[in-house]
N, C-alpha and C positions, 0 to 999 in steps of 0.2 A: 610309350613305356608300360610296360604291364604293373598291374597293380601290386604284385609281389614286389617287383623292385622298388616301388615308392616305399612300402612297409619298410623292407630291408635298408634302405638309404636312410629313413624315419628313425629306425632303431640302433643301427651301428656305424651310420655311413662318416666319412672322415672327409676333410676339406684338403685338396691337393695345390699347394702353392709352388710355381715353378721360381727357382732361384738360378743366379748363375752356376750354382755348385751341383745344380740337378733340383729335381722334385722333392718336396718335403710334404709331410703329411700330419695334419693338425687334428687331435683328438678334439671334440665336440661334445658340448651339453646337449640336451634334449632341446632345450629352447632354440639354441644356436642351430642345429640341425633342421628344426622346422622354419625358421628364417631364411637359413640357406635355401633350403630345398624351394621356396618361394622367389628368391632371388634368381636361382638358375633353372628356373621351371621351363623356360623355353630355349636354354642354351647349356652345352656341356662345359664349356669355359668362355669366361669373360677376363678381358685386360682390366688392371686395376683401375686405370684412368677413366674406364666408362662407369665405375660403380658412383652411386651418391657417396655425398660427404660422411653421412652417415655410417653406410656400408664400407667405406675406405676406412674409417675409422675402427670398425668391428676388426677388419681382416688385421689392420696394422696392430690391433691390440690382442687379438690371436697369437701371433707370430711374437710379438714382446712378452707374452706369458710362457713362451717356450713350451707348449704341450704337443710337441711332435713327438711322433712315434715313428720307429724304425718300419721300414719296409717289411721285416720278416712279419710284424704286427698284424700290417695292414694288407698281406700279399691276396687274400680273399674277402675284404672288406670292401663293399661299394662305395665310390667317390661320389659326395653329394654335387661336387662341383670342382673346376680349375681356375685359380686364379693365375692370369699372365702378366710378364711385365711389372710384377711390383718394384716400385722404386726402394733402392736400398735405404737403411736407417740410417742416418746422419750420427757419427761421432757425438755430437753436442746436441742432443735433443732437449726440449724442454719438458720438465718432469710436472705433470699436471698436480701432482700433489704437494710439491714443494716450490713451484713457481721460479724455478732457476735450474741453470743448464747442469745436465750430469755427464759424466764421462762414460764411453762405452762399456767400461768395466764395472761400472756402478749402475748398469740399466737393468741389471737383471731383477725379476722380482723379489727375491730374496734381498738383494742389497738395498734395494728401494724400502722394505719392511723394516730394515736393522736402522736406518738413518732415524735420528731424534727430531 
């Protein structure tokens, strides 16, 4: 991969997450792009299960934050890497902030911030 491609991925790259309903694209911060460029330095795509626990938590957090962008916005944007076979998030996941089970409807970041 050429230097220009690395610079472009570092500047504006997105993460592709393959889901049962098709690929989703996650907008990343600069720090996240740097970290994920390192993770994907030898691979274009990786299965979720081969990532370290830290990397899996990052991917899960990115997906939970709902920073997805539509294909029309990323058509010409380079993909930093692709996550394959990500397990679905279960309806009764534990909230790290509150230490109790939350419903899927309450799992959005906005709903989590509004709880007392």
